[in-house]
N, C-alpha and C positions, 0 to 999 in steps of 0.2 A: 494231690488228693489229701495229704497231710493237712495243708494249710485250711482246707475247707472241713475235714473230719475232726480235727482237734476242738475247734470252738463248739461243734455240734455236740462232740461228746461232754465236754465241760459243762455246757448248759444242761443237758440231760442229767448230768451228775448232780449239779447245783439245784436243779428244780425238783428232783425226785429223791435221790439218796441223801443229799446233805440236810435237806428239811427234817427228815426223820432223825437223822444221826445226831443233829445239834440239839435235839430235845431230849436225849439220853441223859447228859451230864454236862456240867460246864467245861470239863476238861475237853470233851468232844466237840462241843461248841467252838472251843478256842482253835482246836485243830481244824475244824470246818473253815473258819475264818482264815487260817494260814494258808489252806488249800485253794481257796478263792483267791487269795493274794498271788499265790503262785501260778494260777491260771492266767492271770494278767500278764505276769513276767513271761511266763511260756508263750503266749500269743505274741509279744513284743520280740522276743528272741526269734522266734520262728518267722515273722514278718521281716526282721533284719536279714536272716538267711536268704528268704525268697527275693528281696530287693537285691541282694549281692548277686544272686543267681541271675536275675533279670539284667543286670547290668554288666555282667561277665563279658558279653560279646563286645562292648564298648569300652573296656578296660585299657588305660594308656600301657599298663604293664600287666600283661597275662599272667605271668608267673606270680606276681603279688596279688592278684585277684584271686587265682586258684588258691594261693595259701590262705588268704583271708576267708574264702568261702569253705574250705576245710576246717578252718578254726572255728567258724560259726556253727558249722555242722555238728562238729564234735561237742561245743558248748550246749546246743539244743538236745543232742542226744543224752548227754550226761545230765541235764537238768530234767528231761522226761524220765529218765531211768530213776533217778533221785525221787521224784514226785510219785511215779507209780508205785515205787517200792515202799514209800511212806504210807500212801493210801492203802495198799493191800495189807500191810502190817497193823495199821490202826483200825481199819475197817473190815477186817476179815470176817468177823460175825454178821456183817450186814450184807456182804456180796454173795 
C-alpha cells in the first residue's frame, strides 16, 4: 500500500501545495525544490525495500536477506520521518 500511496501523496503535494508555497518567497521556493528532490530519493529507497522483500523467498542466505531487509526498512523509515518533520516545520502555516 505504501508503495502506491507515497507517490500519490507526493504528486498531490507537488501539484497543489508546492505551487502555492513556492510563490511566497525564494527561501520557500528553494525548500520546495529540496522536498521534490527528496521525493525522488524516497521513491528509490522504497523501491529498493520492495525489491528486497520480493526477493526474500529466493535468497541464498535467508539470514543475510532478512538483515538487509531490516536495514532498508529502517533507512526508509528514518528518511520518511525526517522528510515529514521538515515539511511540517517549514509548511505549518500552509497545512
